[in-house]
Residue, then its C-alpha position, 0 to 999 in steps of 0.5 A: m122529302d117523302r122518299i128521303s132515307r131515315f139516316k138523311l132525315v135524322e141528319e137534317t133534323k140534327k142540323i136544323f136543331k143546331s141552327r135553331f138552338s146553337v148546340d148539338p142535340a144530346h139525342t135524336s129519336s125517330a119513329p115511323g108512321r104506319i100502314n094497317i094492312i088488316g084489322e081496322h077499329t079492332d084495337y080499342n075493341l080488343g081484337l086483332a090487327m096486322p100493321v107495319g111501320i113505313n118509311r116515313w118518320v117523325c124525328a125529335s132532337i133534344s138537349h138539356r137546359v139548366d132551367s125549368q123551361i121547355h122550348v120546342f120548335s116544329k119545323n113542319f108547322n114553323k111554330s114554337l112552343q115555350l113552357d115551364l115545368i113549374g106550374n100547370i102546363e096548358t095549350t090549345d093547338l093540336w100538335e102542342k097537346y101531344i107535347v103537353g100531354i106527354l110532359s104532364v104524364v112524365k112529370q107525374r111519374f118521374n122526378i124531372k127538374f130541368g127543362f129541354n130544347m126540342l126540335l120536331y121534323g118529319n115526313v109522315p103525311i099529316g091527317a092522312g090516316v098513317s098515324s103521324s100523331a102516334a109517330l109524334e108521340v113515340a118520337i117525343l117520349g123516346s127522346i125524353k126517355e133517353l135524355y133523362q135516362l128514364s126506366i120505362t117498360t114497353n107497357e108503360f111507354l104505351d100506357i103513357c101514349s094512350k093516356v095522352d090520346n084519351d085525356y089530353v087530345g080527346v080521342k078514345s083510341g086503342m094502342l095500335d098506332q103507338y104499338v107499331s110505331l114503337l115495335s115495328d120490324k121492317q122484315g114484315p108486319m106484326l100480328i097484334d092480339f089486343s086482348k092479350s097485349s101481345h104480338k108476333n112479327l111475321k117474316f114475309s116480304l112482297k115479291k111482286e106487289n107493292f102497297i100504295l097509299i092514295n091520300s084523299l087530302v081530306d083532313r079528318k080531326l078524329a076528336r071532332s069526328d064520329y070516331n069517339v061515337r063508334v067507340k061508344e056504340c060498340r060498348e053499348a052493343l056489348e052491354l045489350i048482348n050481355s044483358k040478354l045473355d046475363q053474362s059479362k063477355k068481352i067484345y073479343e069473345i063475341d061471335c056471329e051467333d051472339l049478334n042474333y041478340l041484336d036487331r039486325h037493322s040496328i046501328h049496334y048490330k052493324r058496328l059489332y058485325h064489322v068488328v067480329t068479321e074484321n077479326q076473322r078477316v085478319y086470320k083469313l088474310l094471314s092464311a092467304i099470305k102464307e099460301g101466296n094467294i095474292n088475289m085472295v089477299g086483295k079480295i079480303l082488303s076489299y071485303s074489309h073496305k065494304s064493311l068499313s063503309e057499310n057497317y062501320e060507316v067511316s068512309c066518305n064520298e072522296i074515299e068511295s070515289i078512290i075505291k071505285v076508280s081503283n077497282y078498274a085500274p091496271g094491276f089492282y088486287g084490292g084496297r080499303i080505307m085505312g086508319g080512323g076513317f072519315g077521310g085520310c087515305t086508302v091502302n092498296l095492293v098493286d102489281s109491282d110491274r104495273l105501278e106507273e100504269f096504276e098511278s096514271y089511271v087513278h090520277y086521270h080518272l079521279c081528276s076527270k070524273y070526280s074533279l078529285n086531286v089525290k097524292i099517291e105514295r109508294v111505301e116500304f116497311s120500316d123498323g120502329l123507334k130508334s135512338h140516334 
């Protein structure tokens, strides 16, 4: 199912919905997962990033009910969820928290009286760092918005998703994942400036290169990992600098000179050093792309990984093994850990003419040297949220 087209996945979702609920869906929304080419852990620090949606989607089919019941079925988990709009809405399973969170926020902001049936189905790898959770949120909210004809602006849409992550799921994340799942353009990545909540689409395509994902199959639960700790450490570092400067700078206003106010051997220095230099790498990679300097693009990706591993400390043994092997693989330009970290996958720029050689080399050496089984996926760019 990995390489199924968007159209076929949507049609399959509609078919499963009708089989499950005995009616055709009123609407189906599809939202993509994403890769983030450069700019990692910069969104919640109000920095820069260059993500793009990929040809893996979560679909949410929906239909009206005449009562206040909410009936949801997840095809991927083969689980059902039944709720009532009247009264408090609570649940414990992670995938259910996204539904409950969105429903709770929508209930607070809009006058919804009747329930719905919903079926969820997709092919975004779960726990791989390509943001299956954001695709789920965007697809769910997109279908609810269409069903009830809610007037929701782009900023409100993103704000609802952010509130769900922060208040209901417990991950103090930024808006990168939801932003790209909602607004991506398959013509090229987005350059997002989170300090201004603005973006521009970069119209370019890779001519002789592909982005390859290597999934370590190490699942990471961000709410139970050190992800929230990194958010806290960056805020503490900023407070320390501002106390020395007697100013109120934002993180995106901090430069390398300001870092001198921190102990170079401290955690706070390392965390902010990554953020400052990662923002610089976004601009450097953009310049390298415009110049057609693919070797430099690869090097910048690898520099980013080194910083994420050594300064931000969000890598793990399996990811380090993948990077070590990839460095010697045919056709490899560069790569890095992607997403929240602590597992998940690496994103790698590879020569299109040597894809099979690259994949075979990586599979063989990871298995023989590290006893590590991985899943390799070739991805293409995708548009953001669509209603069908």
